[in-house]
LOKE-27810 format. One line per field, with one value per residue: residue number from 0; residue in one letter; x, y, z of N, C-alpha, C in turn. Coordinates in steps of 0.02 Angstrom, whole numbers. Layout:
N
resi	[NUM / ...]
resn	[A / ...]
nx	[X / ...]
ny	[Y / ...]
nz	[Z / ...]
cax	[X / ...]
cay	[Y / ...]
caz	[Z / ...]
cx	[X / ...]
cy	[Y / ...]
cz	[Z / ...]
//
This chain:
255
resi	[0 / 1 / 2 / 3 / 4 / 5 / 6 / 7 / 8 / 9 / 10 / 11 / 12 / 13 / 14 / 15 / 16 / 17 / 18 / 19 / 20 / 21 / 22 / 23 / 24 / 25 / 26 / 27 / 28 / 29 / 30 / 31 / 32 / 33 / 34 / 35 / 36 / 37 / 38 / 39 / 40 / 41 / 42 / 43 / 44 / 45 / 46 / 47 / 48 / 49 / 50 / 51 / 52 / 53 / 54 / 55 / 56 / 57 / 58 / 59 / 60 / 61 / 62 / 63 / 64 / 65 / 66 / 67 / 68 / 69 / 70 / 71 / 72 / 73 / 74 / 75 / 76 / 77 / 78 / 79 / 80 / 81 / 82 / 83 / 84 / 85 / 86 / 87 / 88 / 89 / 90 / 91 / 92 / 93 / 94 / 95 / 96 / 97 / 98 / 99 / 100 / 101 / 102 / 103 / 104 / 105 / 106 / 107 / 108 / 109 / 110 / 111 / 112 / 113 / 114 / 115 / 116 / 117 / 118 / 119 / 120 / 121 / 122 / 123 / 124 / 125 / 126 / 127 / 128 / 129 / 130 / 131 / 132 / 133 / 134 / 135 / 136 / 137 / 138 / 139 / 140 / 141 / 142 / 143 / 144 / 145 / 146 / 147 / 148 / 149 / 150 / 151 / 152 / 153 / 154 / 155 / 156 / 157 / 158 / 159 / 160 / 161 / 162 / 163 / 164 / 165 / 166 / 167 / 168 / 169 / 170 / 171 / 172 / 173 / 174 / 175 / 176 / 177 / 178 / 179 / 180 / 181 / 182 / 183 / 184 / 185 / 186 / 187 / 188 / 189 / 190 / 191 / 192 / 193 / 194 / 195 / 196 / 197 / 198 / 199 / 200 / 201 / 202 / 203 / 204 / 205 / 206 / 207 / 208 / 209 / 210 / 211 / 212 / 213 / 214 / 215 / 216 / 217 / 218 / 219 / 220 / 221 / 222 / 223 / 224 / 225 / 226 / 227 / 228 / 229 / 230 / 231 / 232 / 233 / 234 / 235 / 236 / 237 / 238 / 239 / 240 / 241 / 242 / 243 / 244 / 245 / 246 / 247 / 248 / 249 / 250 / 251 / 252 / 253 / 254]
resn	[D / L / G / V / P / K / A / S / A / P / A / R / S / A / V / E / P / S / T / Q / E / V / K / N / E / S / S / A / L / T / F / S / F / E / N / F / I / V / G / D / N / N / M / A / A / V / K / I / A / Q / E / I / A / K / E / P / G / A / D / R / N / P / L / F / V / C / G / D / V / G / L / G / K / T / H / L / I / T / A / V / S / H / A / L / K / A / S / H / P / D / L / K / V / G / I / T / S / A / G / R / F / V / D / D / A / M / S / A / Q / E / T / H / A / R / E / S / F / R / R / A / F / D / Q / W / D / A / I / I / L / D / D / V / Q / F / L / G / G / R / V / E / A / Q / E / D / L / F / H / I / F / N / A / L / Q / E / K / G / K / Q / I / I / I / A / G / D / R / A / P / E / K / L / G / L / L / E / K / R / L / V / S / R / F / D / S / G / V / V / A / H / I / H / A / P / E / W / D / T / R / V / K / I / L / R / H / Y / A / K / Q / M / K / L / D / A / P / D / D / V / V / A / M / I / A / K / R / H / T / D / D / I / R / R / L / I / G / A / L / R / K / V / A / A / R / A / K / S / N / G / G / A / I / S / A / E / V / A / S]
nx	[43 / 45 / -5 / -86 / -240 / -384 / -481 / -642 / -813 / -921 / -1026 / -1197 / -1308 / -1466 / -1570 / -1661 / -1794 / -1824 / -1957 / -2101 / -2212 / -2385 / -2481 / -2616 / -2628 / -2635 / -2576 / -2616 / -2726 / -2690 / -2658 / -2781 / -2935 / -3039 / -2979 / -2948 / -2979 / -3110 / -3142 / -3196 / -3079 / -3015 / -3106 / -3140 / -3023 / -3017 / -3134 / -3106 / -2995 / -3054 / -3138 / -3045 / -2991 / -3093 / -3108 / -2978 / -2861 / -2947 / -3034 / -2970 / -2833 / -2667 / -2670 / -2636 / -2591 / -2586 / -2518 / -2475 / -2340 / -2374 / -2513 / -2580 / -2556 / -2474 / -2540 / -2663 / -2631 / -2575 / -2684 / -2763 / -2686 / -2699 / -2837 / -2856 / -2791 / -2871 / -2996 / -2962 / -2887 / -2797 / -2719 / -2558 / -2488 / -2382 / -2279 / -2179 / -2051 / -1994 / -1864 / -1810 / -1828 / -1739 / -1617 / -1616 / -1618 / -1495 / -1409 / -1439 / -1391 / -1254 / -1219 / -1242 / -1372 / -1493 / -1600 / -1648 / -1689 / -1793 / -1882 / -1918 / -2025 / -2135 / -2200 / -2295 / -2467 / -2523 / -2446 / -2371 / -2306 / -2222 / -2189 / -2138 / -2073 / -1942 / -1873 / -1825 / -1701 / -1633 / -1583 / -1558 / -1636 / -1762 / -1773 / -1780 / -1900 / -1989 / -1991 / -2036 / -2161 / -2229 / -2231 / -2307 / -2428 / -2470 / -2504 / -2616 / -2602 / -2628 / -2576 / -2516 / -2471 / -2388 / -2358 / -2283 / -2328 / -2431 / -2423 / -2377 / -2307 / -2195 / -2030 / -1876 / -1907 / -1924 / -2013 / -2088 / -2111 / -2185 / -2295 / -2348 / -2387 / -2488 / -2584 / -2689 / -2794 / -2787 / -2780 / -2812 / -2756 / -2798 / -2758 / -2831 / -2993 / -3069 / -3172 / -3135 / -3007 / -3039 / -3114 / -3014 / -2928 / -3014 / -3037 / -2908 / -2883 / -2977 / -2928 / -2807 / -2856 / -2884 / -2941 / -2988 / -3027 / -3150 / -3100 / -2964 / -2947 / -2994 / -2895 / -2778 / -2818 / -2829 / -2700 / -2625 / -2639 / -2609 / -2541 / -2560 / -2486 / -2414 / -2519 / -2576 / -2462 / -2450 / -2558 / -2514 / -2402 / -2461 / -2534 / -2429 / -2363 / -2461 / -2470 / -2341 / -2347 / -2434 / -2570 / -2732 / -2776 / -2777 / -2825 / -2729 / -2614 / -2603 / -2578]
ny	[-59 / 100 / 215 / 279 / 343 / 240 / 224 / 286 / 231 / 297 / 433 / 412 / 506 / 590 / 597 / 717 / 707 / 797 / 822 / 917 / 1002 / 1015 / 1160 / 1272 / 1392 / 1543 / 1519 / 1393 / 1396 / 1395 / 1264 / 1187 / 1092 / 1168 / 1238 / 1145 / 1076 / 975 / 832 / 703 / 634 / 633 / 620 / 509 / 492 / 615 / 609 / 503 / 557 / 666 / 599 / 538 / 651 / 686 / 573 / 504 / 365 / 256 / 135 / 165 / 161 / 118 / 266 / 272 / 378 / 393 / 444 / 522 / 641 / 809 / 809 / 842 / 774 / 811 / 929 / 875 / 786 / 877 / 958 / 869 / 860 / 989 / 996 / 892 / 945 / 1054 / 997 / 916 / 985 / 949 / 848 / 791 / 823 / 772 / 810 / 760 / 737 / 605 / 627 / 711 / 623 / 519 / 589 / 618 / 489 / 441 / 526 / 486 / 355 / 378 / 437 / 338 / 326 / 266 / 200 / 299 / 391 / 320 / 306 / 437 / 464 / 422 / 525 / 579 / 591 / 577 / 545 / 604 / 562 / 613 / 587 / 453 / 369 / 407 / 338 / 226 / 106 / 147 / 65 / 62 / 169 / 125 / 16 / 81 / 152 / 46 / -8 / 105 / 125 / 6 / 23 / 140 / 102 / -2 / 69 / 132 / 251 / 375 / 352 / 424 / 415 / 467 / 435 / 419 / 311 / 162 / 57 / -77 / -55 / 15 / 25 / -47 / -48 / -130 / -284 / -312 / -186 / -126 / -208 / -165 / -35 / -65 / -118 / -46 / 81 / 120 / 259 / 327 / 459 / 531 / 598 / 758 / 776 / 863 / 956 / 974 / 1029 / 1152 / 1206 / 1216 / 1311 / 1423 / 1441 / 1476 / 1588 / 1675 / 1687 / 1751 / 1866 / 1886 / 1926 / 1812 / 1763 / 1649 / 1581 / 1584 / 1513 / 1389 / 1361 / 1346 / 1239 / 1140 / 1122 / 1079 / 935 / 837 / 879 / 973 / 1074 / 1127 / 1169 / 1274 / 1351 / 1388 / 1475 / 1579 / 1621 / 1670 / 1776 / 1855 / 1887 / 1962 / 2070 / 2124 / 2168 / 2267 / 2253 / 2172 / 2002 / 1888 / 1781 / 1787 / 1832 / 1723 / 1618]
nz	[0 / -54 / -8 / -99 / -138 / -165 / -314 / -311 / -329 / -457 / -410 / -366 / -426 / -422 / -565 / -643 / -747 / -899 / -915 / -946 / -840 / -859 / -857 / -812 / -921 / -1021 / -1143 / -1173 / -1252 / -1384 / -1421 / -1403 / -1379 / -1428 / -1528 / -1620 / -1772 / -1817 / -1916 / -2031 / -2039 / -1917 / -1815 / -1730 / -1654 / -1586 / -1509 / -1421 / -1355 / -1290 / -1202 / -1119 / -1060 / -975 / -896 / -843 / -852 / -861 / -954 / -1070 / -1081 / -1114 / -1222 / -1391 / -1513 / -1684 / -1841 / -1998 / -2032 / -1986 / -1967 / -1852 / -1730 / -1620 / -1582 / -1540 / -1431 / -1345 / -1323 / -1251 / -1135 / -1079 / -1062 / -973 / -861 / -837 / -805 / -700 / -585 / -483 / -530 / -579 / -726 / -851 / -993 / -1129 / -1255 / -1364 / -1402 / -1300 / -1195 / -1228 / -1219 / -1081 / -1028 / -1072 / -1001 / -872 / -876 / -896 / -775 / -687 / -635 / -667 / -602 / -517 / -612 / -675 / -568 / -548 / -629 / -562 / -501 / -583 / -628 / -749 / -902 / -1051 / -1206 / -1346 / -1522 / -1526 / -1615 / -1625 / -1532 / -1589 / -1610 / -1497 / -1376 / -1235 / -1189 / -1227 / -1142 / -1019 / -1037 / -1048 / -917 / -846 / -906 / -868 / -728 / -712 / -772 / -689 / -578 / -620 / -688 / -814 / -981 / -1127 / -1294 / -1442 / -1614 / -1779 / -1848 / -1839 / -1692 / -1723 / -1837 / -1809 / -1832 / -1769 / -1634 / -1478 / -1468 / -1352 / -1301 / -1403 / -1395 / -1273 / -1308 / -1396 / -1318 / -1271 / -1327 / -1496 / -1592 / -1746 / -1851 / -2000 / -2165 / -2198 / -2272 / -2413 / -2367 / -2233 / -2246 / -2302 / -2195 / -2100 / -2158 / -2163 / -2028 / -1979 / -2057 / -2005 / -1874 / -1902 / -1949 / -2087 / -2249 / -2345 / -2502 / -2577 / -2691 / -2671 / -2552 / -2598 / -2694 / -2617 / -2534 / -2628 / -2672 / -2560 / -2480 / -2385 / -2270 / -2135 / -2076 / -2184 / -2259 / -2182 / -2178 / -2312 / -2324 / -2241 / -2314 / -2431 / -2377 / -2329 / -2448 / -2514 / -2425 / -2436 / -2565 / -2552 / -2575 / -2588 / -2536 / -2666 / -2804 / -2901 / -2830 / -2743 / -2833]
cax	[0 / 88 / -40 / -124 / -312 / -417 / -534 / -709 / -864 / -955 / -1083 / -1262 / -1348 / -1533 / -1579 / -1729 / -1812 / -1844 / -2029 / -2132 / -2278 / -2438 / -2514 / -2670 / -2602 / -2669 / -2546 / -2649 / -2778 / -2663 / -2664 / -2839 / -2986 / -3079 / -2940 / -2933 / -3033 / -3131 / -3170 / -3201 / -3011 / -2988 / -3162 / -3136 / -2967 / -3037 / -3185 / -3071 / -2954 / -3098 / -3162 / -2989 / -2984 / -3144 / -3099 / -2913 / -2841 / -3000 / -3024 / -2938 / -2765 / -2641 / -2694 / -2583 / -2615 / -2539 / -2535 / -2416 / -2315 / -2413 / -2586 / -2610 / -2548 / -2449 / -2594 / -2714 / -2608 / -2566 / -2752 / -2783 / -2650 / -2728 / -2906 / -2848 / -2774 / -2929 / -3049 / -2935 / -2833 / -2748 / -2677 / -2493 / -2486 / -2317 / -2274 / -2110 / -2041 / -1948 / -1796 / -1790 / -1825 / -1676 / -1562 / -1618 / -1600 / -1422 / -1377 / -1448 / -1345 / -1185 / -1209 / -1260 / -1432 / -1551 / -1656 / -1675 / -1722 / -1856 / -1928 / -1940 / -2088 / -2189 / -2234 / -2346 / -2532 / -2532 / -2384 / -2383 / -2243 / -2232 / -2138 / -2107 / -2033 / -1871 / -1841 / -1801 / -1629 / -1607 / -1598 / -1560 / -1694 / -1821 / -1774 / -1805 / -1971 / -2026 / -2001 / -2077 / -2228 / -2259 / -2242 / -2363 / -2490 / -2490 / -2534 / -2675 / -2588 / -2645 / -2518 / -2535 / -2412 / -2400 / -2306 / -2302 / -2355 / -2463 / -2372 / -2347 / -2266 / -2138 / -1969 / -1821 / -1931 / -1931 / -2081 / -2124 / -2132 / -2238 / -2353 / -2377 / -2421 / -2546 / -2628 / -2745 / -2831 / -2747 / -2822 / -2779 / -2773 / -2784 / -2754 / -2898 / -3029 / -3077 / -3211 / -3097 / -2953 / -3070 / -3131 / -2951 / -2905 / -3058 / -3025 / -2846 / -2891 / -3013 / -2881 / -2757 / -2894 / -2871 / -2997 / -2966 / -3083 / -3164 / -3057 / -2897 / -2952 / -2999 / -2831 / -2731 / -2843 / -2817 / -2627 / -2597 / -2691 / -2590 / -2499 / -2594 / -2437 / -2399 / -2582 / -2579 / -2404 / -2465 / -2602 / -2472 / -2360 / -2504 / -2548 / -2367 / -2350 / -2511 / -2451 / -2280 / -2367 / -2478 / -2637 / -2775 / -2764 / -2814 / -2805 / -2667 / -2561 / -2596 / -2547]
cay	[0 / 159 / 274 / 309 / 328 / 198 / 258 / 272 / 221 / 360 / 450 / 399 / 566 / 586 / 631 / 743 / 709 / 863 / 821 / 980 / 997 / 1053 / 1207 / 1311 / 1456 / 1570 / 1489 / 1329 / 1406 / 1381 / 1192 / 1165 / 1058 / 1219 / 1261 / 1086 / 1068 / 904 / 808 / 630 / 606 / 630 / 623 / 455 / 507 / 672 / 586 / 463 / 603 / 705 / 554 / 530 / 713 / 686 / 516 / 473 / 302 / 206 / 80 / 191 / 171 / 182 / 291 / 281 / 419 / 385 / 479 / 548 / 707 / 869 / 797 / 867 / 730 / 850 / 973 / 836 / 761 / 936 / 978 / 822 / 877 / 1050 / 980 / 852 / 990 / 1097 / 959 / 885 / 1031 / 920 / 799 / 812 / 800 / 786 / 798 / 762 / 707 / 548 / 653 / 732 / 563 / 485 / 628 / 609 / 420 / 436 / 561 / 442 / 298 / 402 / 453 / 278 / 345 / 244 / 185 / 364 / 418 / 285 / 321 / 507 / 468 / 404 / 586 / 600 / 556 / 564 / 560 / 607 / 555 / 629 / 565 / 393 / 335 / 425 / 290 / 171 / 93 / 169 / 6 / 78 / 212 / 82 / -24 / 125 / 166 / -15 / -12 / 162 / 110 / -45 / 51 / 187 / 66 / -39 / 117 / 162 / 318 / 381 / 357 / 444 / 412 / 484 / 414 / 430 / 249 / 118 / 23 / -136 / -34 / 53 / -14 / -39 / -47 / -197 / -311 / -307 / -117 / -118 / -243 / -121 / 20 / -92 / -151 / -2 / 107 / 150 / 307 / 349 / 523 / 526 / 662 / 789 / 779 / 930 / 1000 / 989 / 1075 / 1218 / 1229 / 1235 / 1374 / 1477 / 1451 / 1513 / 1653 / 1716 / 1701 / 1799 / 1925 / 1892 / 1922 / 1763 / 1746 / 1578 / 1550 / 1577 / 1456 / 1329 / 1348 / 1319 / 1174 / 1092 / 1111 / 1046 / 886 / 787 / 906 / 1032 / 1127 / 1158 / 1201 / 1338 / 1389 / 1418 / 1533 / 1632 / 1645 / 1711 / 1839 / 1894 / 1913 / 2015 / 2127 / 2155 / 2201 / 2322 / 2242 / 2122 / 1932 / 1873 / 1719 / 1802 / 1831 / 1654 / 1579]
caz	[0 / -60 / 15 / -152 / -126 / -216 / -352 / -285 / -380 / -474 / -367 / -396 / -417 / -451 / -629 / -649 / -818 / -923 / -930 / -927 / -808 / -892 / -812 / -842 / -944 / -1080 / -1202 / -1185 / -1302 / -1451 / -1433 / -1365 / -1417 / -1462 / -1585 / -1661 / -1821 / -1820 / -1979 / -2033 / -2036 / -1848 / -1768 / -1680 / -1609 / -1544 / -1460 / -1369 / -1317 / -1246 / -1149 / -1073 / -1023 / -924 / -851 / -859 / -821 / -861 / -1002 / -1131 / -1059 / -1140 / -1286 / -1440 / -1569 / -1740 / -1903 / -2033 / -2012 / -2001 / -1966 / -1790 / -1672 / -1563 / -1561 / -1505 / -1366 / -1302 / -1304 / -1198 / -1074 / -1050 / -1041 / -912 / -806 / -824 / -773 / -639 / -566 / -436 / -564 / -606 / -795 / -881 / -1065 / -1154 / -1321 / -1364 / -1406 / -1233 / -1154 / -1244 / -1189 / -1008 / -1014 / -1082 / -944 / -814 / -884 / -887 / -705 / -648 / -597 / -706 / -557 / -495 / -671 / -684 / -512 / -553 / -666 / -518 / -477 / -630 / -631 / -820 / -939 / -1123 / -1242 / -1417 / -1571 / -1499 / -1666 / -1618 / -1487 / -1629 / -1607 / -1432 / -1336 / -1163 / -1177 / -1232 / -1081 / -967 / -1050 / -1033 / -845 / -827 / -931 / -825 / -661 / -715 / -787 / -630 / -530 / -650 / -715 / -885 / -1027 / -1195 / -1336 / -1512 / -1660 / -1849 / -1875 / -1790 / -1652 / -1755 / -1894 / -1785 / -1838 / -1720 / -1566 / -1451 / -1473 / -1288 / -1295 / -1452 / -1367 / -1223 / -1343 / -1431 / -1270 / -1255 / -1384 / -1549 / -1628 / -1807 / -1883 / -2072 / -2201 / -2199 / -2335 / -2441 / -2324 / -2173 / -2264 / -2309 / -2128 / -2068 / -2188 / -2142 / -1957 / -1968 / -2088 / -1956 / -1820 / -1926 / -1973 / -2158 / -2296 / -2395 / -2547 / -2586 / -2742 / -2642 / -2506 / -2639 / -2726 / -2566 / -2512 / -2682 / -2678 / -2501 / -2461 / -2335 / -2217 / -2110 / -2065 / -2249 / -2279 / -2147 / -2200 / -2377 / -2312 / -2214 / -2368 / -2475 / -2340 / -2327 / -2516 / -2526 / -2384 / -2464 / -2627 / -2536 / -2602 / -2556 / -2554 / -2728 / -2837 / -2936 / -2780 / -2719 / -2885]
cx	[45 / 53 / -80 / -198 / -343 / -472 / -602 / -758 / -898 / -1016 / -1148 / -1307 / -1416 / -1535 / -1651 / -1747 / -1837 / -1917 / -2061 / -2200 / -2327 / -2474 / -2569 / -2643 / -2639 / -2641 / -2578 / -2702 / -2754 / -2673 / -2721 / -2887 / -3027 / -3044 / -2921 / -2991 / -3048 / -3162 / -3174 / -3132 / -2986 / -3043 / -3157 / -3080 / -2984 / -3086 / -3152 / -3030 / -2996 / -3125 / -3108 / -2981 / -3034 / -3132 / -3034 / -2903 / -2894 / -2984 / -2995 / -2865 / -2722 / -2678 / -2634 / -2614 / -2564 / -2564 / -2472 / -2397 / -2364 / -2488 / -2618 / -2602 / -2525 / -2502 / -2644 / -2691 / -2595 / -2634 / -2777 / -2750 / -2682 / -2799 / -2905 / -2836 / -2832 / -2984 / -3028 / -2875 / -2779 / -2702 / -2610 / -2486 / -2419 / -2315 / -2201 / -2108 / -1993 / -1876 / -1770 / -1783 / -1760 / -1617 / -1558 / -1596 / -1524 / -1384 / -1381 / -1400 / -1273 / -1169 / -1229 / -1322 / -1495 / -1611 / -1689 / -1715 / -1790 / -1906 / -1955 / -2006 / -2148 / -2229 / -2293 / -2410 / -2549 / -2468 / -2398 / -2316 / -2256 / -2174 / -2101 / -2063 / -1958 / -1836 / -1811 / -1725 / -1597 / -1624 / -1606 / -1621 / -1758 / -1829 / -1802 / -1879 / -2014 / -2042 / -2045 / -2150 / -2263 / -2277 / -2303 / -2429 / -2515 / -2524 / -2596 / -2665 / -2603 / -2581 / -2545 / -2471 / -2432 / -2342 / -2330 / -2328 / -2390 / -2410 / -2337 / -2303 / -2205 / -2076 / -1920 / -1845 / -1941 / -2004 / -2120 / -2148 / -2190 / -2302 / -2387 / -2416 / -2487 / -2598 / -2689 / -2785 / -2783 / -2794 / -2784 / -2803 / -2751 / -2779 / -2825 / -2928 / -3041 / -3114 / -3173 / -3040 / -2980 / -3087 / -3068 / -2927 / -2948 / -3048 / -2963 / -2847 / -2927 / -2968 / -2831 / -2789 / -2879 / -2936 / -2975 / -3025 / -3090 / -3116 / -2986 / -2896 / -2954 / -2932 / -2781 / -2752 / -2829 / -2743 / -2599 / -2649 / -2673 / -2544 / -2531 / -2546 / -2422 / -2461 / -2586 / -2520 / -2415 / -2510 / -2561 / -2428 / -2400 / -2518 / -2487 / -2352 / -2398 / -2492 / -2390 / -2295 / -2413 / -2549 / -2675 / -2754 / -2808 / -2788 / -2738 / -2606 / -2549 / -2561 / -2473]
cy	[62 / 223 / 309 / 293 / 288 / 238 / 238 / 265 / 287 / 371 / 438 / 459 / 558 / 624 / 652 / 748 / 779 / 863 / 885 / 967 / 1042 / 1096 / 1243 / 1380 / 1478 / 1539 / 1422 / 1335 / 1387 / 1307 / 1164 / 1125 / 1108 / 1242 / 1205 / 1073 / 993 / 889 / 733 / 597 / 597 / 626 / 570 / 470 / 564 / 651 / 547 / 509 / 644 / 662 / 544 / 592 / 717 / 631 / 480 / 406 / 249 / 152 / 104 / 206 / 110 / 203 / 301 / 317 / 414 / 420 / 507 / 617 / 762 / 861 / 816 / 823 / 770 / 897 / 934 / 813 / 819 / 962 / 933 / 843 / 938 / 1036 / 937 / 897 / 1035 / 1061 / 925 / 927 / 1000 / 869 / 830 / 781 / 821 / 770 / 806 / 731 / 649 / 572 / 674 / 671 / 526 / 522 / 618 / 538 / 410 / 469 / 518 / 383 / 320 / 417 / 396 / 292 / 323 / 229 / 249 / 396 / 386 / 303 / 392 / 513 / 449 / 465 / 605 / 558 / 539 / 585 / 555 / 609 / 565 / 601 / 503 / 356 / 351 / 384 / 232 / 165 / 113 / 116 / 23 / 120 / 172 / 39 / 19 / 138 / 105 / -20 / 44 / 149 / 60 / -17 / 98 / 152 / 27 / 6 / 151 / 232 / 319 / 391 / 373 / 449 / 431 / 461 / 421 / 368 / 210 / 78 / -35 / -118 / 8 / 9 / 1 / -28 / -118 / -220 / -304 / -236 / -102 / -151 / -201 / -64 / -3 / -121 / -109 / 17 / 139 / 194 / 335 / 418 / 519 / 596 / 692 / 789 / 852 / 977 / 1020 / 1037 / 1146 / 1247 / 1253 / 1302 / 1433 / 1493 / 1494 / 1582 / 1701 / 1735 / 1755 / 1863 / 1939 / 1888 / 1878 / 1743 / 1670 / 1545 / 1540 / 1517 / 1391 / 1310 / 1317 / 1249 / 1120 / 1073 / 1069 / 999 / 842 / 813 / 972 / 1090 / 1164 / 1195 / 1271 / 1382 / 1423 / 1479 / 1592 / 1663 / 1691 / 1778 / 1885 / 1925 / 1971 / 2078 / 2163 / 2191 / 2260 / 2315 / 2189 / 2051 / 1915 / 1808 / 1728 / 1800 / 1760 / 1611 / 1593]
cz	[0 / -38 / -39 / -142 / -183 / -250 / -325 / -342 / -395 / -429 / -403 / -382 / -451 / -517 / -634 / -723 / -838 / -947 / -904 / -894 / -844 / -841 / -850 / -859 / -1006 / -1144 / -1221 / -1239 / -1371 / -1468 / -1389 / -1410 / -1458 / -1527 / -1632 / -1708 / -1830 / -1887 / -1977 / -2023 / -1964 / -1794 / -1712 / -1629 / -1561 / -1490 / -1404 / -1325 / -1268 / -1189 / -1097 / -1030 / -966 / -872 / -869 / -823 / -820 / -913 / -1068 / -1117 / -1077 / -1204 / -1332 / -1500 / -1625 / -1802 / -1934 / -2008 / -2032 / -1999 / -1900 / -1729 / -1611 / -1537 / -1518 / -1436 / -1318 / -1279 / -1248 / -1132 / -1040 / -1025 / -977 / -852 / -787 / -786 / -708 / -616 / -522 / -469 / -585 / -675 / -826 / -955 / -1086 / -1223 / -1315 / -1366 / -1339 / -1187 / -1166 / -1213 / -1114 / -989 / -1022 / -1025 / -882 / -817 / -870 / -814 / -658 / -605 / -633 / -661 / -533 / -552 / -681 / -629 / -515 / -588 / -622 / -495 / -521 / -624 / -702 / -856 / -1014 / -1159 / -1317 / -1459 / -1548 / -1550 / -1659 / -1564 / -1524 / -1627 / -1541 / -1380 / -1262 / -1146 / -1181 / -1169 / -1023 / -975 / -1034 / -959 / -819 / -846 / -885 / -757 / -661 / -727 / -727 / -579 / -559 / -676 / -790 / -927 / -1096 / -1236 / -1407 / -1555 / -1732 / -1884 / -1820 / -1754 / -1689 / -1815 / -1874 / -1788 / -1782 / -1649 / -1541 / -1453 / -1408 / -1276 / -1342 / -1427 / -1314 / -1256 / -1373 / -1384 / -1251 / -1316 / -1433 / -1591 / -1687 / -1828 / -1955 / -2103 / -2206 / -2269 / -2354 / -2392 / -2262 / -2188 / -2272 / -2241 / -2091 / -2093 / -2165 / -2068 / -1945 / -2002 / -2040 / -1898 / -1840 / -1954 / -2047 / -2197 / -2354 / -2438 / -2556 / -2636 / -2716 / -2594 / -2544 / -2671 / -2677 / -2545 / -2565 / -2685 / -2621 / -2471 / -2402 / -2280 / -2195 / -2098 / -2130 / -2275 / -2248 / -2168 / -2267 / -2370 / -2286 / -2269 / -2415 / -2442 / -2340 / -2395 / -2532 / -2487 / -2413 / -2529 / -2615 / -2562 / -2563 / -2576 / -2614 / -2756 / -2873 / -2890 / -2757 / -2770 / -2890]
//
């Protein structure tokens, strides 16, 4: 023994997940049920989400919302979170993305605090995870989510997950995790049909205080059929072009 101190094991520090707590704020109006345009493409998913907001943790647990990019999944699950908090003020509702979850899980692994990280989720009465497809290939993070999922479900906590595909079509995810996602209600959101696209455009035109003629609305609705973000973005571009030209919104400007 030369008097050299032996290397000690890394300290096991608690890791606090970067899950955000949902609160009743004015910003909640942006992603609310009232601001979500309902059509045949999403009616079933909206109805289930509203039922969960009234009675979480019942026979609609977990809820898996799936749909392609830009169809309103994030809007819908965020609307559920705010409605849950409004109808049940004492509930602790947490929302996070798969990307943040992976970062937190990696930090927990590096600091030898995976158990603390997993237990930290016990504080939530309802947990919402967005973009679950980004867990693909992340073996350690999937392992953590598997244990967290089981612990929350055993306690009757509400779990809501969103992904760009149905659970059985999510590649690079462990089968046992996919099985958990598929064990509750799977709600699909499809591309909006013509009438819904027109309703969406008129809704946002009203919010933006735009005078958008019928032919302009029809032109935009015809061009953008499968991505609501691009649909609304096109309306904003037309409005910006009209403003820069110093004139009204017209079919010519839109074209």
